[in-house]
Backbone as CSV, one residue per row, in Angstrom:
resi,resn,N_x,N_y,N_z,CA_x,CA_y,CA_z,C_x,C_y,C_z
1,UNK,-146.737,-26.499,38.261,-146.716,-25.613,39.416,-145.367,-25.688,40.102
2,UNK,-144.807,-24.518,40.413,-143.569,-24.434,41.175,-143.892,-24.015,42.607
3,UNK,-143.076,-24.461,43.536,-143.293,-24.096,44.933,-142.044,-23.442,45.476
4,UNK,-142.247,-22.336,46.217,-141.130,-21.626,46.817,-141.539,-21.175,48.211
5,UNK,-140.627,-20.486,48.882,-140.933,-19.958,50.207,-142.113,-19.007,50.149
6,UNK,-142.229,-18.281,49.044,-143.276,-17.269,48.933,-144.617,-17.821,48.475
7,UNK,-144.659,-19.082,48.007,-145.961,-19.620,47.659,-145.956,-20.604,46.513
8,UNK,-147.148,-20.860,45.996,-147.359,-21.770,44.881,-147.429,-20.937,43.605
9,UNK,-146.563,-21.229,42.670,-146.375,-20.342,41.513,-146.575,-21.098,40.210
10,UNK,-147.227,-20.428,39.264,-147.386,-21.004,37.942,-147.078,-19.935,36.899
11,UNK,-146.458,-20.362,35.821,-146.179,-19.469,34.692,-146.766,-20.132,33.459
12,UNK,-147.598,-19.370,32.727,-148.211,-19.949,31.541,-149.273,-19.053,30.949
13,UNK,-150.212,-19.658,30.247,-151.274,-18.923,29.581,-152.332,-18.485,30.590
14,UNK,-153.308,-17.724,30.112,-154.409,-17.312,30.989,-155.163,-18.536,31.509
15,UNK,-155.302,-19.541,30.682,-155.955,-20.768,31.115,-155.199,-21.432,32.256
16,UNK,-153.863,-21.413,32.201,-153.053,-21.972,33.278,-153.256,-21.190,34.573
17,UNK,-153.351,-19.877,34.447,-153.565,-19.013,35.608,-154.918,-19.309,36.254
18,UNK,-155.949,-19.390,35.422,-157.289,-19.674,35.934,-157.321,-21.037,36.625
19,UNK,-156.705,-22.032,35.993,-156.686,-23.378,36.567,-155.943,-23.392,37.903
20,UNK,-154.847,-22.663,37.985,-154.076,-22.595,39.225,-154.945,-22.041,40.354
21,UNK,-155.680,-20.969,40.057,-156.563,-20.380,41.068,-157.663,-21.331,41.487
22,UNK,-158.200,-22.076,40.521,-159.280,-23.010,40.835,-158.770,-24.189,41.658
23,UNK,-157.574,-24.679,41.345,-157.010,-25.797,42.113,-156.791,-25.381,43.571
24,UNK,-156.253,-24.184,43.770,-156.016,-23.716,45.131,-157.337,-23.513,45.867
25,UNK,-158.333,-22.969,45.166,-159.654,-22.778,45.783,-160.267,-24.114,46.174
26,UNK,-160.152,-25.093,45.299,-160.662,-26.426,45.596,-159.918,-27.043,46.777
27,UNK,-158.605,-26.866,46.821,-157.807,-27.394,47.920,-158.185,-26.728,49.243
28,UNK,-158.459,-25.437,49.205,-158.887,-24.725,50.417,-160.191,-25.304,50.954
29,UNK,-161.094,-25.638,50.032,-162.347,-26.259,50.472,-162.088,-27.630,51.093
30,UNK,-161.184,-28.384,50.509,-160.907,-29.735,51.011,-160.311,-29.712,52.414
31,UNK,-159.618,-28.623,52.771,-159.044,-28.540,54.119,-159.903,-27.672,55.032
32,UNK,-161.144,-27.406,54.585,-162.148,-26.679,55.380,-161.798,-25.223,55.653
33,UNK,-160.922,-24.633,54.843,-160.603,-23.225,55.033,-161.783,-22.334,54.677
34,UNK,-162.688,-22.831,53.828,-163.870,-22.052,53.467,-164.802,-21.885,54.659
35,UNK,-164.656,-22.738,55.662,-165.468,-22.627,56.876,-164.733,-21.845,57.956
36,UNK,-163.482,-22.164,58.149,-162.697,-21.494,59.196,-162.411,-20.036,58.858
37,UNK,-162.261,-19.751,57.572,-161.981,-18.387,57.107,-163.059,-17.980,56.098
38,UNK,-164.303,-18.087,56.479,-165.394,-17.946,55.515,-165.319,-16.638,54.734
39,UNK,-165.210,-15.512,55.428,-165.191,-14.214,54.746,-163.944,-14.058,53.881
40,UNK,-162.794,-14.436,54.439,-161.536,-14.325,53.686,-161.561,-15.237,52.469
41,UNK,-162.116,-16.437,52.631,-162.224,-17.373,51.505,-163.116,-16.793,50.406
42,UNK,-164.242,-16.209,50.786,-165.155,-15.628,49.796,-164.508,-14.457,49.065
43,UNK,-163.723,-13.655,49.796,-163.010,-12.538,49.156,-162.033,-13.069,48.112
44,UNK,-161.296,-14.101,48.477,-160.350,-14.712,47.547,-161.079,-15.297,46.343
45,UNK,-162.149,-16.029,46.589,-162.886,-16.681,45.514,-163.448,-15.656,44.532
46,UNK,-163.806,-14.494,45.034,-164.307,-13.435,44.154,-163.164,-12.805,43.354
47,UNK,-161.999,-12.617,43.995,-160.894,-11.919,43.326,-160.169,-12.788,42.313
48,UNK,-160.002,-14.068,42.586,-159.150,-14.903,41.727,-159.570,-14.778,40.259
49,UNK,-158.605,-14.809,39.349,-158.894,-14.641,37.919,-159.860,-15.704,37.397
50,UNK,-160.784,-15.269,36.550,-161.763,-16.170,35.935,-161.521,-16.250,34.428
51,UNK,-162.017,-17.300,33.818,-161.785,-17.538,32.396,-162.237,-16.372,31.530
52,UNK,-163.402,-15.801,31.850,-164.007,-14.783,30.987,-163.469,-13.379,31.251
53,UNK,-162.541,-13.229,32.204,-162.089,-11.903,32.593,-160.843,-11.447,31.831
54,UNK,-160.625,-10.125,31.858,-159.402,-9.524,31.341,-158.556,-9.055,32.518
55,UNK,-157.260,-9.241,32.420,-156.364,-8.827,33.494,-156.418,-7.321,33.706
56,UNK,-156.307,-6.557,32.616,-156.202,-5.103,32.722,-157.532,-4.425,33.008
57,UNK,-158.626,-5.166,32.972,-159.932,-4.574,33.252,-160.540,-5.176,34.522
58,UNK,-160.956,-6.433,34.450,-161.672,-7.048,35.573,-160.785,-7.233,36.805
59,UNK,-159.610,-7.842,36.623,-158.723,-8.075,37.760,-158.205,-6.745,38.294
60,UNK,-157.956,-5.803,37.412,-157.553,-4.459,37.809,-158.604,-3.834,38.714
61,UNK,-159.856,-3.895,38.285,-160.961,-3.299,39.038,-161.096,-3.956,40.413
62,UNK,-161.021,-5.276,40.446,-161.185,-5.985,41.714,-160.018,-5.720,42.660
63,UNK,-158.814,-5.575,42.099,-157.647,-5.304,42.931,-157.740,-3.916,43.542
64,UNK,-158.169,-2.941,42.753,-158.318,-1.577,43.261,-159.358,-1.535,44.374
65,UNK,-160.448,-2.265,44.206,-161.503,-2.298,45.223,-161.018,-2.985,46.489
66,UNK,-160.275,-4.069,46.328,-159.793,-4.828,47.480,-158.756,-4.031,48.281
67,UNK,-157.995,-3.205,47.589,-156.939,-2.441,48.248,-157.436,-1.140,48.842
68,UNK,-158.684,-0.787,48.560,-159.206,0.518,48.948,-159.424,0.636,50.454
69,UNK,-159.343,1.882,50.943,-159.631,2.163,52.355,-161.057,1.755,52.674
70,UNK,-161.245,1.072,53.774,-162.573,0.590,54.154,-163.483,1.703,54.643
71,UNK,-164.733,1.348,54.907,-165.706,2.315,55.386,-165.456,2.645,56.848
72,UNK,-165.709,3.892,57.195,-165.594,4.314,58.578,-166.915,4.147,59.308
73,UNK,-166.925,4.571,60.563,-168.117,4.407,61.404,-169.328,5.109,60.805
74,UNK,-169.126,6.340,60.317,-170.234,7.103,59.755,-170.832,6.438,58.529
75,UNK,-169.971,5.941,57.645,-170.451,5.281,56.433,-171.197,4.000,56.768
76,UNK,-170.653,3.243,57.734,-171.333,2.013,58.126,-172.707,2.299,58.731
77,UNK,-172.840,3.471,59.374,-174.122,3.853,59.972,-175.055,4.497,58.953
78,UNK,-174.566,4.673,57.724,-175.398,5.268,56.681,-175.511,6.780,56.773
79,UNK,-174.597,7.412,57.509,-174.631,8.856,57.687,-173.690,9.545,56.705
80,UNK,-174.221,10.581,56.043,-173.390,11.365,55.125,-172.659,12.446,55.911
81,UNK,-171.684,13.067,55.270,-170.936,14.141,55.923,-171.874,15.259,56.357
82,UNK,-172.776,15.669,55.471,-173.711,16.757,55.789,-174.607,16.395,56.962
83,UNK,-175.022,15.125,57.033,-175.881,14.681,58.138,-175.148,14.821,59.465
84,UNK,-173.899,14.373,59.492,-173.120,14.462,60.726,-172.864,15.911,61.126
85,UNK,-172.576,16.767,60.153,-172.326,18.174,60.471,-173.588,18.855,60.991
86,UNK,-174.737,18.511,60.414,-175.999,19.080,60.884,-176.278,18.642,62.319
87,UNK,-176.063,17.354,62.578,-176.271,16.832,63.930,-175.309,17.486,64.910
88,UNK,-174.065,17.711,64.469,-173.073,18.365,65.329,-173.539,19.768,65.705
89,UNK,-174.095,20.494,64.739,-174.602,21.837,65.013,-175.755,21.816,65.997
90,UNK,-176.636,20.827,65.846,-177.775,20.711,66.754,-177.310,20.414,68.175
91,UNK,-176.323,19.520,68.318,-175.821,19.172,69.650,-175.110,20.360,70.285
92,UNK,-174.443,21.170,69.456,-173.759,22.346,69.977,-174.774,23.361,70.504
93,UNK,-175.865,23.535,69.774,-176.932,24.443,70.224,-177.525,23.951,71.539
94,UNK,-177.727,22.660,71.635,-178.281,22.074,72.857,-177.314,22.265,74.018
95,UNK,-176.001,22.239,73.716,-175.005,22.451,74.751,-175.117,23.859,75.330
96,UNK,-175.292,24.851,74.442,-175.461,26.239,74.913,-176.712,26.375,75.764
97,UNK,-177.769,25.692,75.359,-179.028,25.754,76.108,-178.835,25.181,77.514
98,UNK,-178.056,24.095,77.603,-177.786,23.494,78.905,-177.018,24.460,79.807
99,UNK,-176.072,25.211,79.193,-175.315,26.187,79.976,-176.223,27.283,80.505
100,UNK,-177.155,27.744,79.690,-178.096,28.778,80.108,-178.977,28.296,81.247
101,UNK,-179.187,26.956,81.276,-180.010,26.376,82.342,-179.157,25.934,83.524
102,UNK,-177.877,26.364,83.546,-176.927,26.001,84.602,-176.733,24.490,84.732
103,UNK,-176.881,23.804,83.619,-176.662,22.354,83.597,-175.302,22.099,82.950
104,UNK,-174.250,22.277,83.735,-172.884,22.153,83.201,-172.609,20.734,82.718
105,UNK,-173.085,19.758,83.471,-172.833,18.365,83.093,-173.514,18.027,81.771
106,UNK,-174.760,18.485,81.615,-175.487,18.248,80.369,-174.849,18.975,79.201
107,UNK,-174.316,20.193,79.465,-173.669,20.978,78.414,-172.423,20.264,77.901
108,UNK,-171.638,19.729,78.833,-170.415,19.016,78.449,-170.768,17.769,77.633
109,UNK,-171.828,17.082,78.046,-172.244,15.878,77.328,-172.635,16.202,75.888
110,UNK,-173.463,17.243,75.712,-173.892,17.630,74.358,-172.720,18.139,73.532
111,UNK,-171.802,18.858,74.188,-170.626,19.354,73.477,-169.774,18.175,72.988
112,UNK,-169.628,17.157,73.837,-168.878,15.957,73.448,-169.530,15.255,72.265
113,UNK,-170.858,15.166,72.265,-171.561,14.540,71.143,-171.350,15.337,69.859
114,UNK,-171.331,16.669,69.997,-171.101,17.524,68.835,-169.725,17.268,68.234
115,UNK,-168.708,17.221,69.094,-167.350,16.966,68.623,-167.261,15.599,67.964
116,UNK,-167.969,14.614,68.518,-167.963,13.268,67.951,-168.493,13.242,66.534
117,UNK,-169.567,13.983,66.289,-170.147,14.015,64.943,-169.239,14.769,63.968
118,UNK,-168.573,15.835,64.456,-167.626,16.554,63.604,-166.472,15.634,63.203
119,UNK,-165.966,14.893,64.172,-164.854,13.973,63.897,-165.283,12.891,62.919
120,UNK,-166.500,12.390,63.082,-166.970,11.329,62.193,-167.168,11.859,60.776
121,UNK,-167.649,13.112,60.667,-167.817,13.725,59.351,-166.460,13.888,58.670
122,UNK,-165.457,14.312,59.448,-164.113,14.484,58.887,-163.543,13.136,58.457
123,UNK,-163.796,12.105,59.245,-163.321,10.761,58.916,-163.945,10.277,57.613
124,UNK,-165.252,10.468,57.487,-165.955,10.045,56.275,-165.421,10.777,55.050
125,UNK,-165.287,12.095,55.172,-164.795,12.888,54.044,-163.376,12.471,53.678
126,UNK,-162.543,12.268,54.697,-161.162,11.868,54.431,-161.062,10.526,53.746
127,UNK,-161.865,9.560,54.185,-161.846,8.235,53.579,-162.287,8.309,52.114
128,UNK,-163.270,9.127,51.833,-163.739,9.239,50.449,-162.671,9.835,49.543
129,UNK,-161.987,10.844,50.054,-160.907,11.451,49.273,-159.800,10.428,49.033
130,UNK,-159.429,9.696,50.092,-158.383,8.693,49.956,-158.760,7.628,48.939
131,UNK,-160.023,7.196,48.953,-160.451,6.167,48.012,-160.381,6.670,46.577
132,UNK,-160.767,7.940,46.372,-160.691,8.493,45.015,-159.241,8.562,44.546
133,UNK,-158.358,9.014,45.441,-156.947,9.113,45.088,-156.360,7.729,44.858
134,UNK,-156.655,6.810,45.782,-156.153,5.442,45.659,-156.554,4.828,44.331
135,UNK,-157.841,4.942,44.023,-158.368,4.305,42.830,-157.695,4.853,41.587
136,UNK,-157.561,6.165,41.524,-156.956,6.797,40.350,-155.486,6.419,40.230
137,UNK,-154.750,6.540,41.339,-153.325,6.233,41.316,-153.099,4.770,40.993
138,UNK,-153.881,3.890,41.631,-153.663,2.456,41.404,-153.921,2.090,39.956
139,UNK,-155.077,2.510,39.432,-155.445,2.103,38.080,-154.521,2.696,37.023
140,UNK,-154.120,3.937,37.211,-153.369,4.618,36.160,-151.859,4.506,36.307
141,UNK,-151.381,4.246,37.511,-149.942,4.249,37.733,-149.424,2.906,38.226
142,UNK,-149.933,2.465,39.370,-149.342,1.319,40.039,-149.376,0.050,39.206
143,UNK,-150.471,-0.182,38.477,-150.546,-1.411,37.697,-149.597,-1.405,36.507
144,UNK,-148.988,-0.265,36.230,-148.009,-0.219,35.159,-146.636,-0.704,35.632
145,UNK,-146.407,-0.645,36.957,-145.089,-1.000,37.470,-145.122,-2.142,38.483
146,UNK,-146.305,-2.534,38.931,-146.418,-3.581,39.949,-147.453,-4.606,39.523
147,UNK,-147.357,-5.823,40.065,-148.343,-6.851,39.717,-149.696,-6.575,40.380
148,UNK,-150.718,-7.196,39.858,-152.031,-7.144,40.486,-151.961,-8.053,41.706
149,UNK,-152.443,-7.573,42.827,-152.234,-8.332,44.049,-153.517,-8.469,44.862
150,UNK,-153.469,-9.420,45.796,-154.575,-9.675,46.709,-153.967,-10.061,48.044
151,UNK,-154.600,-9.629,49.140,-154.062,-9.974,50.443,-155.143,-9.940,51.510
152,UNK,-155.285,-11.030,52.258,-156.109,-11.041,53.463,-155.543,-12.086,54.424
153,UNK,-156.280,-12.428,55.466,-155.756,-13.341,56.480,-155.473,-14.737,55.933
154,UNK,-156.186,-15.120,54.899,-156.051,-16.480,54.373,-155.058,-16.581,53.221
155,UNK,-155.132,-15.635,52.283,-154.370,-15.729,51.031,-153.644,-14.426,50.715
156,UNK,-152.432,-14.554,50.207,-151.726,-13.444,49.570,-151.381,-13.910,48.164
157,UNK,-151.671,-13.086,47.171,-151.447,-13.512,45.793,-151.061,-12.325,44.922
158,UNK,-150.359,-12.619,43.848,-150.081,-11.578,42.863,-150.001,-12.217,41.481
159,UNK,-150.372,-11.423,40.502,-150.353,-11.892,39.118,-149.812,-10.785,38.233
160,UNK,-149.024,-11.149,37.248,-148.488,-10.155,36.324,-148.321,-10.774,34.942
161,UNK,-148.352,-9.928,33.953,-148.062,-10.355,32.592,-146.549,-10.300,32.386
162,UNK,-146.001,-11.309,31.760,-144.572,-11.337,31.497,-144.251,-10.284,30.438
163,UNK,-143.335,-9.407,30.759,-142.982,-8.325,29.838,-142.503,-8.887,28.498
164,UNK,-143.092,-8.374,27.426,-142.712,-8.798,26.087,-143.429,-10.050,25.615
165,UNK,-144.247,-10.657,26.489,-144.990,-11.863,26.118,-146.461,-11.664,26.494
166,UNK,-147.254,-11.180,25.556,-148.637,-10.804,25.856,-149.487,-11.956,26.371
167,UNK,-149.183,-13.172,25.959,-150.017,-14.308,26.339,-149.410,-15.150,27.454
168,UNK,-148.420,-14.616,28.175,-147.782,-15.358,29.255,-147.912,-14.579,30.562
169,UNK,-148.324,-15.297,31.614,-148.553,-14.676,32.912,-147.842,-15.472,34.005
170,UNK,-147.547,-14.787,35.109,-147.018,-15.432,36.301,-147.995,-15.172,37.439
171,UNK,-148.449,-16.240,38.076,-149.442,-16.144,39.143,-148.909,-16.885,40.367
172,UNK,-148.730,-16.154,41.470,-148.176,-16.742,42.681,-149.156,-16.569,43.834
173,UNK,-149.396,-17.646,44.568,-150.371,-17.642,45.655,-149.728,-18.206,46.913
174,UNK,-149.901,-17.497,48.014,-149.389,-17.959,49.311,-150.554,-18.154,50.270
175,UNK,-150.583,-19.289,50.962,-151.561,-19.539,52.018,-150.950,-19.037,53.319
176,UNK,-151.602,-18.083,53.966,-151.001,-17.417,55.127,-151.088,-18.214,56.419
177,UNK,-152.013,-19.160,56.503,-152.120,-20.028,57.671,-151.086,-21.152,57.532
178,UNK,-150.115,-21.193,58.433,-149.007,-22.151,58.312,-149.487,-23.598,58.255
179,UNK,-150.419,-23.952,59.133,-150.902,-25.329,59.172,-151.652,-25.691,57.899
180,UNK,-152.500,-24.802,57.464,-153.285,-25.100,56.260,-152.431,-25.033,55.001
181,UNK,-151.332,-24.290,55.055,-150.441,-24.250,53.899,-149.906,-25.643,53.598
182,UNK,-149.532,-26.369,54.662,-149.032,-27.731,54.470,-150.133,-28.644,53.932
183,UNK,-151.351,-28.475,54.455,-152.467,-29.306,53.992,-152.799,-29.004,52.532
184,UNK,-152.793,-27.723,52.186,-153.073,-27.327,50.804,-151.986,-27.868,49.881
185,UNK,-150.736,-27.808,50.320,-149.623,-28.334,49.530,-149.849,-29.823,49.218
186,UNK,-150.271,-30.568,50.220,-150.502,-31.996,50.022,-151.621,-32.261,49.023
187,UNK,-152.689,-31.482,49.129,-153.819,-31.648,48.202,-153.398,-31.293,46.781
188,UNK,-152.637,-30.213,46.625,-152.190,-29.805,45.294,-151.291,-30.875,44.666
189,UNK,-150.443,-31.490,45.472,-149.593,-32.557,44.955,-150.437,-33.765,44.535
190,UNK,-151.504,-34.020,45.296,-152.411,-35.113,44.917,-153.063,-34.819,43.568
191,UNK,-153.451,-33.559,43.365,-154.044,-33.186,42.079,-153.055,-33.442,40.947
192,UNK,-151.795,-33.058,41.162,-150.788,-33.227,40.114,-150.524,-34.701,39.808
193,UNK,-150.606,-35.531,40.844,-150.336,-36.961,40.659,-151.519,-37.707,40.041
194,UNK,-152.752,-37.298,40.422,-153.933,-38.096,40.077,-154.825,-37.516,38.993
195,UNK,-154.787,-36.194,38.811,-155.727,-35.550,37.894,-155.072,-35.316,36.541
196,UNK,-155.609,-35.935,35.528,-155.053,-35.776,34.178,-155.582,-34.511,33.509
197,UNK,-156.799,-34.174,33.809,-157.391,-33.001,33.152,-158.284,-32.279,34.143
198,UNK,-158.170,-30.953,34.139,-158.956,-30.133,35.057,-160.042,-29.423,34.264
199,UNK,-161.294,-29.549,34.710,-162.403,-28.882,34.031,-162.529,-27.464,34.569
200,UNK,-162.120,-26.489,33.789,-162.093,-25.105,34.225,-163.482,-24.505,34.193
201,UNK,-163.795,-23.717,35.249,-165.077,-22.997,35.283,-165.169,-22.020,34.127
202,UNK,-166.310,-21.983,33.465,-166.555,-20.973,32.439,-167.965,-20.446,32.618
203,UNK,-168.185,-19.199,32.228,-169.519,-18.621,32.281,-170.271,-18.939,31.005
204,UNK,-171.559,-19.223,31.139,-172.367,-19.432,29.957,-172.480,-18.115,29.197
205,UNK,-172.656,-18.201,27.894,-172.751,-17.019,27.043,-171.481,-16.183,27.111
206,UNK,-170.355,-16.815,27.318,-169.094,-16.088,27.381,-168.636,-15.700,25.982
207,UNK,-168.317,-14.439,25.818,-167.779,-13.943,24.562,-166.279,-14.187,24.577
208,UNK,-165.793,-14.945,23.595,-164.367,-15.290,23.582,-163.494,-14.050,23.580
209,UNK,-163.980,-12.975,22.981,-163.187,-11.755,22.904,-163.034,-11.097,24.264
210,UNK,-163.866,-11.502,25.234,-163.794,-10.897,26.557,-162.866,-11.659,27.478
211,UNK,-162.260,-12.705,26.981,-161.316,-13.453,27.803,-160.034,-12.658,27.921
212,UNK,-159.074,-13.188,28.662,-157.806,-12.470,28.815,-157.248,-12.130,27.451
213,UNK,-156.582,-10.995,27.370,-156.140,-10.471,26.086,-155.521,-11.537,25.208
214,UNK,-156.150,-11.760,24.067,-155.593,-12.674,23.093,-155.818,-14.130,23.397
215,UNK,-156.547,-14.434,24.495,-156.758,-15.825,24.878,-158.235,-16.139,24.829
216,UNK,-158.607,-17.103,24.031,-160.009,-17.439,23.909,-160.480,-18.250,25.101
217,UNK,-161.740,-17.984,25.515,-162.321,-18.727,26.627,-163.056,-19.935,26.108
218,UNK,-163.016,-21.068,26.839,-163.789,-22.239,26.433,-165.267,-21.901,26.390
219,UNK,-166.022,-22.562,25.532,-167.426,-22.216,25.356,-168.349,-23.056,26.199
220,UNK,-167.821,-24.069,26.890,-168.680,-24.935,27.694,-168.760,-24.430,29.113
221,UNK,-169.887,-24.725,29.785,-170.083,-24.268,31.146,-169.918,-25.416,32.113
222,UNK,-170.088,-25.105,33.399,-170.028,-26.150,34.406,-169.114,-25.806,35.542
223,UNK,-169.154,-26.619,36.598,-168.341,-26.370,37.762,-166.948,-26.955,37.557
224,UNK,-165.960,-26.280,38.143,-164.593,-26.795,38.030,-164.455,-28.030,38.897
225,UNK,-163.807,-29.015,38.368,-163.573,-30.210,39.160,-162.482,-31.039,38.496
226,UNK,-161.759,-31.790,39.312,-160.710,-32.629,38.721,-161.331,-33.816,38.025
227,UNK,-160.591,-34.362,37.050,-161.073,-35.535,36.355,-159.913,-36.470,36.088
228,UNK,-160.157,-37.734,36.249,-159.113,-38.715,35.965,-159.328,-39.357,34.599
229,UNK,-160.289,-38.800,33.825,-160.579,-39.334,32.507,-159.692,-38.710,31.442
């Protein structure tokens, strides 16, 4: 493992990449980042490369999903565009009824609710279009010229295949919390000094052909953990 201003970096096989991600994940747990940054830690743990995955398929898919525009208010409320537009029309009709009843205040209130639903429908539709465009552009274009990346409050990371070397990858991870970065650095150095062999996580029933391109996955299962044996 190399260390720079930008993070903890490893260059090697797919197995080296997977091990690097597991060591950092284990170190994050040791410094309690999994508790302090629970959601961010879980996002990282899901995204980090796994033994049975392919870079151009699984990591690609997860990166596109992680980079995608989030859900808006309407989507979080379970409302479709058509639902919001229908509700907007109903509120507009109610606004006219209030005017006929000389209830100006009620008319303005219903009119405001109508505009709110129209805006939410437009937001939902816009986010969906952006996600479709993002997904297509990212998968078909961006991954051809840029590394696969991950970013949240806890971790920033990127991984790429070395050009001209199908079985060689570069994986760089940065801990964004300054204090925990130092703690993680210390734990990683302890691993390098004390751990002779790292037991890499593998999925049971893993098909070796489904591992990173050209790299066979170990056939044994179990939790990742350091070993001094």
